[in-house]
C-alpha positions as CSV (number, residue, x, y, z in Angstrom):
1,X,123.8,109.1,89.3
2,X,124.8,110.2,85.8
3,X,122.8,110.6,82.7
4,X,119.4,112.5,81.7
5,X,116.7,112.9,84.1
6,X,114.0,110.2,83.1
7,X,111.1,112.9,83.2
8,X,112.8,114.8,80.6
9,X,112.2,114.7,76.8
10,X,113.4,116.1,73.8
11,X,110.6,118.4,73.9
12,X,111.8,121.8,74.9
13,X,108.6,122.4,76.5
14,X,108.9,119.4,78.8
15,X,108.0,119.4,82.5
16,X,110.9,120.6,84.9
17,X,109.9,119.9,88.6
18,X,112.1,122.7,89.7
19,X,111.1,125.3,87.4
20,X,107.5,124.4,88.7
21,X,108.5,124.8,92.2
22,X,110.3,128.1,91.8
23,X,107.1,129.3,90.8
24,X,104.9,127.5,93.3
25,X,106.6,128.3,96.5
26,X,106.1,132.0,96.2
27,X,102.3,131.8,95.8
28,X,100.8,132.1,99.3
29,X,98.3,129.4,99.7
30,X,97.7,129.6,103.8
31,X,94.4,131.5,103.5
32,X,93.2,130.5,100.2
33,X,94.4,128.1,97.7
34,X,92.6,129.7,94.8
35,X,95.9,131.2,93.2
36,X,97.8,127.9,93.9
37,X,94.9,125.8,92.3
38,X,95.0,127.9,89.3
39,X,98.5,127.7,88.5
40,X,98.4,124.1,88.9
41,X,95.3,123.7,86.7
42,X,97.1,126.0,84.3
43,X,100.4,123.7,84.4
44,X,98.3,120.4,83.6
45,X,96.5,122.4,80.8
46,X,99.5,123.7,79.3
47,X,101.0,119.9,79.2
48,X,97.6,118.6,77.3
49,X,96.1,117.1,80.2
50,X,92.3,117.2,80.7
51,X,91.7,118.6,84.3
52,X,88.8,119.7,86.4
53,X,88.3,120.9,89.9
54,X,85.2,119.3,91.7
55,X,82.5,120.4,94.3
56,X,85.1,119.8,97.0
57,X,88.0,121.9,95.5
58,X,90.0,118.9,94.5
59,X,92.1,119.1,91.3
60,X,91.4,116.0,89.4
61,X,93.5,114.9,86.1
62,X,93.5,111.3,84.8
63,X,95.6,109.5,82.1
64,X,94.5,106.3,80.8
65,X,95.3,103.5,78.3
66,X,93.1,102.8,75.2
67,X,91.5,99.9,76.8
68,X,91.1,101.0,80.5
69,X,87.7,101.9,80.5
70,X,86.0,102.6,83.7
71,X,87.5,99.5,85.2
72,X,91.2,99.4,84.7
73,X,93.3,96.4,85.5
74,X,95.6,98.7,87.6
75,X,94.5,102.1,88.8
76,X,97.3,104.3,90.5
77,X,96.4,107.5,92.3
78,X,98.7,110.2,93.0
79,X,97.6,112.4,96.1
80,X,99.0,115.3,97.9
81,X,97.9,118.8,98.8
82,X,98.2,122.5,97.9
83,X,97.1,124.3,101.3
84,X,99.9,125.3,103.8
85,X,100.1,126.2,107.3
86,X,100.1,130.0,108.5
87,X,101.9,132.2,108.3
88,X,103.2,132.2,104.6
89,X,107.1,132.6,104.5
90,X,108.5,134.2,101.4
91,X,110.6,132.0,99.2
92,X,114.1,132.4,98.7
93,X,116.9,130.6,96.7
94,X,120.3,129.3,97.7
95,X,122.7,128.7,95.3
96,X,126.4,127.2,95.1
97,X,128.5,128.6,92.3
98,X,125.8,129.8,90.4
99,X,123.7,126.4,90.9
100,X,120.4,126.2,92.5
101,X,120.6,123.8,95.5
102,X,117.7,125.0,98.1
103,X,114.5,126.4,97.9
104,X,113.0,127.9,101.0
105,X,109.7,128.9,102.1
106,X,106.2,127.9,103.2
107,X,105.1,124.8,101.5
108,X,108.5,124.2,99.8
109,X,108.6,120.6,101.5
110,X,105.0,120.4,102.8
111,X,103.7,119.9,100.2
112,X,104.8,121.8,97.0
113,X,108.0,119.8,96.7
114,X,106.2,116.3,96.6
115,X,103.8,118.0,94.1
116,X,106.4,118.8,91.8
117,X,107.9,115.3,92.0
118,X,104.6,113.8,91.4
119,X,103.8,115.9,88.7
120,X,107.2,115.1,86.8
121,X,106.0,111.1,87.2
122,X,102.5,112.0,86.1
123,X,103.5,113.7,82.9
124,X,106.2,111.2,82.1
125,X,104.1,108.0,82.4
126,X,102.2,106.4,79.2
127,X,99.8,104.1,81.0
128,X,99.5,100.7,79.5
129,X,96.3,100.0,77.4
130,X,94.3,98.7,80.6
131,X,96.0,101.2,83.0
132,X,94.9,104.4,84.7
133,X,96.8,107.2,86.6
134,X,94.6,109.7,88.5
135,X,96.2,112.7,90.0
136,X,94.0,113.9,93.1
137,X,95.2,117.1,94.8
138,X,93.4,118.2,97.8
139,X,92.8,121.8,98.9
140,X,92.8,121.7,102.7
141,X,94.8,118.9,104.2
142,X,96.2,121.3,106.7
143,X,92.6,121.9,108.2
144,X,89.8,119.4,108.0
145,X,90.5,117.3,104.9
146,X,87.0,118.0,103.3
147,X,88.6,117.4,99.9
148,X,90.1,114.2,100.6
149,X,86.8,113.1,102.4
150,X,85.1,113.7,99.3
151,X,87.3,111.5,96.9
152,X,85.7,108.3,95.7
153,X,88.6,107.0,93.5
154,X,88.4,103.3,94.1
155,X,92.1,102.6,93.0
156,X,94.5,99.9,93.3
157,X,97.4,101.4,94.5
158,X,97.9,105.1,96.2
159,X,100.9,107.2,96.5
160,X,100.7,110.2,99.0
161,X,103.0,113.1,98.6
162,X,104.7,114.3,101.7
163,X,108.3,115.0,102.9
164,X,109.7,111.6,103.8
165,X,113.5,112.0,102.8
166,X,112.7,109.7,100.1
167,X,111.8,106.9,102.2
168,X,108.8,105.0,101.5
169,X,106.6,105.2,104.5
170,X,104.0,102.5,104.8
171,X,102.0,103.2,107.9
172,X,101.3,106.1,110.4
173,X,99.5,106.3,113.6
174,X,95.9,108.2,113.5
175,X,94.9,111.0,115.8
176,X,91.7,111.2,117.5
177,X,90.5,114.0,120.1
178,X,87.8,113.9,122.6
179,X,86.8,115.6,126.0
180,X,85.9,113.4,129.1
181,X,83.2,115.1,131.1
182,X,82.7,114.0,134.8
183,X,79.4,114.9,136.4
184,X,78.5,115.3,139.8
185,X,76.2,117.5,142.3
186,X,77.6,120.8,143.5
187,X,77.3,121.5,147.5
188,X,78.8,123.8,150.0
189,X,82.7,123.0,150.5
190,X,82.0,123.1,154.4
191,X,79.7,120.0,153.9
192,X,81.3,117.9,151.0
193,X,79.6,114.8,151.7
194,X,76.4,116.4,150.6
195,X,77.6,116.6,147.1
196,X,79.4,114.5,144.4
197,X,82.5,115.8,143.6
198,X,83.6,115.8,139.8
199,X,87.1,117.0,140.4
200,X,87.9,114.5,143.0
201,X,86.4,111.7,140.5
202,X,89.6,112.7,138.0
203,X,92.0,110.6,140.3
204,X,90.2,107.5,139.3
205,X,89.5,108.8,135.4
206,X,93.4,109.5,135.1
207,X,94.2,106.0,136.2
208,X,92.0,104.6,133.7
209,X,93.8,106.6,131.1
210,X,97.3,105.4,132.4
211,X,96.2,101.8,132.3
212,X,94.0,102.0,129.0
213,X,96.8,100.0,126.7
214,X,98.1,97.6,129.2
215,X,97.9,94.3,127.7
216,X,97.6,95.5,124.0
217,X,100.2,94.3,121.6
218,X,102.3,96.7,119.8
219,X,101.6,97.2,116.2
220,X,104.6,95.5,114.1
221,X,105.4,98.9,112.2
222,X,103.9,101.5,114.4
223,X,104.8,100.5,118.0
224,X,102.0,101.3,121.0
225,X,99.3,103.8,120.8
226,X,99.3,106.7,122.9
227,X,96.9,108.3,125.0
228,X,97.7,111.7,126.3
229,X,95.7,113.9,128.7
230,X,96.4,117.5,127.6
231,X,94.1,120.3,129.3
232,X,91.6,120.2,132.4
233,X,89.0,122.3,133.5
234,X,86.7,122.0,136.7
235,X,84.7,123.8,139.2
236,X,82.9,127.2,139.5
237,X,84.0,128.5,143.0
238,X,86.7,128.0,145.4
239,X,84.4,127.4,148.3
240,X,82.0,125.0,146.3
241,X,82.0,121.2,145.4
242,X,82.5,121.0,141.7
243,X,79.8,119.6,139.7
244,X,81.4,119.1,136.6
245,X,85.0,118.6,135.4
246,X,86.5,118.3,131.6
247,X,89.5,116.5,130.4
248,X,90.8,116.6,126.7
249,X,92.7,113.5,125.7
250,X,94.7,113.1,122.6
251,X,94.9,109.6,121.1
252,X,97.4,108.4,118.6
253,X,96.2,105.3,117.5
254,X,97.3,102.0,115.5
255,X,95.2,99.8,113.2
256,X,92.6,98.2,113.7
257,X,91.3,100.8,116.2
258,X,88.6,103.3,114.9
259,X,87.6,106.6,116.5
260,X,84.2,105.2,117.5
261,X,85.8,102.0,118.9
262,X,88.1,104.0,120.8
263,X,85.4,106.1,122.3
264,X,83.2,103.4,123.6
265,X,86.2,101.7,125.1
266,X,87.5,104.6,126.7
267,X,84.2,105.6,128.2
268,X,83.6,102.1,129.6
269,X,87.0,102.2,131.2
270,X,86.4,105.5,133.0
271,X,82.8,104.3,134.1
272,X,84.5,101.2,135.9
273,X,87.2,103.8,137.4
274,X,84.9,106.3,139.1
275,X,82.3,106.2,141.8
276,X,78.9,105.2,140.8
277,X,77.1,108.7,141.5
278,X,79.6,110.3,139.2
279,X,78.3,110.8,135.6
280,X,81.0,109.7,132.6
281,X,80.7,110.7,129.1
282,X,83.4,110.8,126.4
283,X,82.5,112.9,123.0
284,X,85.1,112.7,120.2
285,X,85.6,116.5,119.0
286,X,83.4,117.7,116.4
287,X,84.6,118.0,113.1
288,X,83.0,117.6,109.7
289,X,85.3,115.2,108.3
290,X,86.3,111.5,109.7
291,X,89.4,111.6,112.0
292,X,92.4,110.6,110.2
293,X,92.6,107.0,111.3
294,X,95.7,104.8,111.3
295,X,96.8,102.9,108.3
296,X,99.2,100.1,107.4
297,X,100.3,98.6,104.1
298,X,102.5,95.6,104.2
299,X,106.1,96.3,103.6
300,X,106.4,93.4,101.1
301,X,103.8,94.6,98.9
302,X,104.4,95.1,95.1
303,X,103.9,98.9,95.3
304,X,106.4,99.3,98.3
305,X,109.0,97.2,96.9
306,X,108.8,98.7,93.4
307,X,108.8,102.2,95.1
308,X,111.6,101.5,97.6
309,X,113.9,100.1,94.8
310,X,113.2,103.0,92.3
311,X,114.1,105.4,95.2
312,X,117.4,103.6,96.0
313,X,118.2,103.6,91.9
314,X,117.4,107.4,92.1
315,X,120.1,108.0,94.9
316,X,117.9,107.5,97.9
317,X,118.4,105.2,100.6
318,X,115.2,102.8,99.7
319,X,114.5,102.4,103.5
320,X,111.0,101.7,104.2
321,X,109.4,103.0,107.6
322,X,106.4,104.6,109.0
323,X,105.7,108.1,108.8
324,X,105.6,110.0,112.0
325,X,102.6,112.6,111.0
326,X,99.1,111.9,110.4
327,X,98.0,112.2,106.8
328,X,95.1,112.0,104.1
329,X,96.7,108.4,103.3
330,X,94.2,107.5,105.9
331,X,91.4,107.9,103.9
332,X,92.6,105.8,100.9
333,X,93.2,102.7,103.4
334,X,92.7,99.5,103.5
335,X,94.0,99.8,99.6
336,X,97.7,99.6,99.3
337,X,99.0,103.3,100.2
338,X,102.5,104.8,100.8
339,X,103.8,108.0,101.8
340,X,106.8,109.5,99.8
341,X,108.4,112.9,98.8
342,X,111.5,114.9,98.8
343,X,112.0,117.3,102.0
344,X,111.9,116.2,105.8
345,X,109.7,117.0,108.6
346,X,112.7,117.9,110.9
347,X,116.5,117.8,110.4
348,X,119.4,118.0,112.6
349,X,118.6,121.4,113.6
350,X,115.3,121.2,114.3
351,X,111.8,121.5,112.6
352,X,111.6,122.2,108.9
353,X,108.1,121.6,107.7
354,X,105.8,124.1,109.4
355,X,108.7,126.1,110.6
356,X,110.1,129.4,109.5
357,X,113.1,127.8,108.2
358,X,110.9,125.5,105.7
359,X,113.2,124.5,102.9
360,X,113.5,121.6,100.0
361,X,116.9,120.7,98.6
362,X,116.9,120.6,94.6
363,X,118.6,117.4,94.6
364,X,115.9,115.5,96.6
365,X,113.2,117.0,94.2
366,X,114.9,115.5,91.2
367,X,115.7,112.4,92.9
368,X,111.9,111.8,93.9
369,X,110.9,112.8,90.4
370,X,113.3,110.1,89.1
371,X,111.9,107.5,91.6
372,X,108.5,108.2,90.9
373,X,108.6,108.2,87.3
374,X,110.7,105.0,87.3
375,X,108.4,103.3,89.8
376,X,105.1,104.4,87.9
377,X,106.2,102.9,84.7
378,X,106.9,99.7,86.1
379,X,103.7,99.5,87.9
380,X,101.3,100.9,85.4
381,X,103.4,102.0,82.4
382,X,103.7,100.3,78.8
383,X,105.8,97.4,79.1
384,X,109.5,98.1,78.1
385,X,109.1,101.6,78.2
386,X,112.4,103.6,79.6
387,X,113.0,103.4,83.1
388,X,115.5,104.9,85.5
389,X,117.8,102.1,85.2
390,X,118.9,103.7,81.8
391,X,119.5,107.3,83.3
């Protein structure tokens, strides 16, 4: 694609996503997000945007048309996160013939690269009189998502920044985890019939796990849910009938299943599969925020079509597909939500995000910035505003 970047203006102080990214990636944000959040707040303030940090640590900024009020005709939210996994990986830059082509380091693609592209679009858009654009950047997506759980934005459209290779991702499986506890009665192993063997009951429980999804239809975008036993413990002594056995289960859900609905169904299925004297309890893992449940947006929704077309014009594939990891997009459904951004979770050599070799290509960040700017102007911008067609 030739011509100027659509997020640039004649203003010498205009936002450049690559300049931002070069400064952001070296800032460690795996143990605390404070320095990175300060940098983000300063960047927003320097570009004339009112910004606040709420009680949950979210960085919130808004741009609204003159007539938007508290109930705008169209409200678009950009969301991503500033925390990263441990350990921190120092930043490196790769140049070819003196030209910057790649930025490596922790957070470069997950998710400071997507954040840089989102900021480019946020700064560039001039909302229509009856429209609003909100930037909501969360502090702990890689942990328990207390920031996202506290957001109450009530928007019409959501774009969540994650590394998707510039594909528009319209769905993702949820992730639940729980512990199945089988209870029996301890006894001497020489007289096994005098007790109730909780470990032996595991045979029936595992059969119920294997057949749990039989007869369920596959989701049109996400395929089938999965249920995987991951760890098991049981018994206290080698010469004793075990009185308890615990099995941890990993659930990757598809809509419309909820965490509580899964819990009830799984417990009932196991109850029916083990002997009556065995006690059955299935408890979801305790956490301070709701589980990241599955979400799905119709592939023909205007948000999807507009961003996919913009991504293709910017040099991407324009492909529409599911996302392979759980994200905070879950908290915004059932409103239309997509996941989009530069970088990839993995490439032909292996893992990228969360890996020692984490990186993002400069060209991808610029393409993502062009695509998001183009799509945002078409969705909530002033009619007739410049779009990427002219770039």
